[in-house]
N, C-alpha and C positions, 0 to 999 in steps of 0.2 A: 255794674257794667251794662251799658245800654246796647240796643241793637243798632248796628250801623245800617242806616237806610240809604239806599242808592236809587237815584232817578236816572232817566234817560240822558239828562244833561250833566250828570256827575262826571268829574274828571277821574278816569280810572287810576291814574297815578296818585291822586289825592286819597282816594278810597283805599288804595293799596297801602299807603303810609299809615292810614288809620288802622287797618287790619294788622299791620306789622306792629304798631305801637301797642294795641290791645293784646296781641299774642305775647309780646315781651312781658307785659305787666301781669296778665291774667291766665295765659296759656289756654285761652278759649275765646273765640269770637263768633258772633252771629251777624250775618249780613242778610238784609232783606230787600227784595225788589219786586215791583209790580209792573208787568208789561215786558214785552220782548226786548225792547231797547235797554230798559233798565237792567234786566237779567243779563244781557250781553255785557254791559259795563261792569256788573258785579263779578261775572266770571273772569273777565279780563283783569279786574283788580285782584282777585285771588291768585291768578297766575303771576302777576307782577309782585304781589306780596311774598309769594314763595321765593322769588329771587332775592328780595330784600332780606328775608329771614335766613336764607342760605348763608349770608355773610356772618351770621351769628350761630351757625351750625344748628339751626332749627328747621326741620323738615315738616311740612304740614300736609294734612289730608283734609278733604271737605266732603260733607254729606249734604246733598240737597233734599229739601222736603217741601211739600205744599202746605201752606197754613191759611186758614180763613181768618181775615181781620175785618174789623168794622171801621169804615171811614165815613163820617157824617151820616150815620144810620144806614149806610149801604154796605152789604157784605161783599168783600173782594177776596180773590185768591192771590196770594203772594208766594214767591219762592223764597224760602229761607235757607241759607247755606251755613251749616255749622262747620267751623274751622277749628281743628285741634292738631296738636303735634302728632306725628306719625307714631303709632305704637300704643297710644292711649285709647282707652275704651270710649267709643262714641255711643251716647245714649239717644235713643229715639223716643220723643215724647208725643 
């Protein structure tokens, strides 16, 4: 399972569909965004995915965290959102 990467230009409904699909298959998703606009799209996508998954009686929670990543030799801070079904243990790494 790969990290779902979100940019400022990502369509929140498309990202939501990806989150919902990964949740149905793996019961765990990770969404990553760099920059305020990308984080905004990611948060909207999680909210939309929650409504998509409600149709399948899956309620989700998310835990945001900061992660340092390397892009072309430059260290950047990203927001990673861990998405899991409500009631399961969320691990912080």
